[in-house]
C-alpha positions, 0 to 999 in steps of 0.5 A: 500499499502506497503511503498518503502524503499528509501535512499537519496544520498547526504544529503545537503541543498536540501535534508535536506530542500525539500527531507526530509519533503516530505518523511516524509509526504509520504505514498509511501516512507520510508526514510531508509538511507542516503549516505553522507561522511559528513551529516547525518539525525537523526534517519536514518541509515547513510552510508559514500559511495554508494558502502557500502550502496548498499551492506549492504541494498539490501532491499532499493529499491530506491534512490534520487540522491541529490549530485552535478551533477559532480559525479551523473552519476557514482553514478546513474549507480551504483545504477541502476546496483544494481537494484535500482529505481533512482530519479535525482535532477536537473540538472540531470547530467553534459551532456545530453549524461550522462543522455541518457546513464542512461536512456538506463541502466535503461530500460535494468535493468527494473528500473525506472529513473526519472528526477525530475524537481521540478518547473514543479510540482508548483501549477499553472503549470497544469492550465497554461499548459491547458490555453495555449494549445488552444492559439497562443504564440506571445511573451515571457519574462522571469526574473529569478534573485536570490541570489546564496549566499542565495540559495547555500552558499559556494557551489563551485561545482556550479561554477566549470565545469558541475555545470551550474552556473546561469543555476542551477536556470535558467534551472527551467525556461526552465523546466516550459516553455518547459512543458507549451508551446504548441510549441517548442523553440530553441536558437538564441543567448546568452551573458553569464557573467563569473566571472574572477575566475569562470568556469561557468556563473553568469548571462546571457541574452538570445534569443529564438524563438518558432518554429512559430517564436515568440520572447523569451527574458530571463534574468537570474542572480545569483547576485540578493541581493533584492527581488528574482524574478522568473517571466514570461510574455507569450502573446498569440493571445487571452490574456496574462499570468503572472507567478509569484513565480516560478509558484506558482501563475498564472494569465491569463488576471487577473484571478488567475488560480491557487495559493499556498495553498490548494495543497501539495508542489512541492517535495510532488508531485514529490514523488507521481510521482515517486511512480506512475512511479515505480508501472507502471515499467515506467521512466520519463526522460525529457531531453529538459530543459537540452538541452536548457542549453547546446545550450546556452553554445554552442551559447553563447558569453562570457563576463568576469566580476568581480571575485566572492567570497562567 
């Protein structure tokens, strides 16, 4: 199989730490270029703007967009119209409508658009989905707490409009829940803490219901300086599932369904999926996690908290 040349657009922290290693290990893709006004990758052609890259490298058939979400729509649209397949890091944009428009453009252009929810590719996720498929959900508790200074140091875009704030990690929890549950969810309430000097929330306590009426409680916080916590407890009519480490380990009634180890990492599996989609001429656009963020923002009661500084 001939590898597809791919460019990373936005060569920041996530691109350097996750995308580059996955591409270096991939037999399906060859990292042919980076596009970033400030950052470059050793041994790889570098461009400072998207328009120049698209004009000068027509043979590069795919791009992975790792920019802040506020600029992603314009970049993705330009790439699709130039005939490139597009992978969108999460969140896929700043609004649901943006991504729906990109989906239509990709379809019109006959190109692949892939919303890459990395947490759906955690090693425990397939086993969790299978175990839950035949069970009735009775209650869910989600605790998603991490340190923004550790994971997004100095990244002001995350607290700017469209940056989603604590929903940047929280959307990972949504992406897992909506993928593994056999029933749909809807938001019933939210209390969102906004720093006095920022435009997106730094913490949130949310309530949801499954379509069958089971309660779902979520605790998101971007101020956790201790142990980083990405856990879920899902109670069913036939046992309890515990998810830890963001899906790396899943236990059901004490039995380990899957654990980190033998399987490749999340981003390795993402690029396997991207290659499959391109080969089939298909797109994979999952808007459900993003819709839940929008619902929480619309229903949330705003509470002002202390100013946040890096």
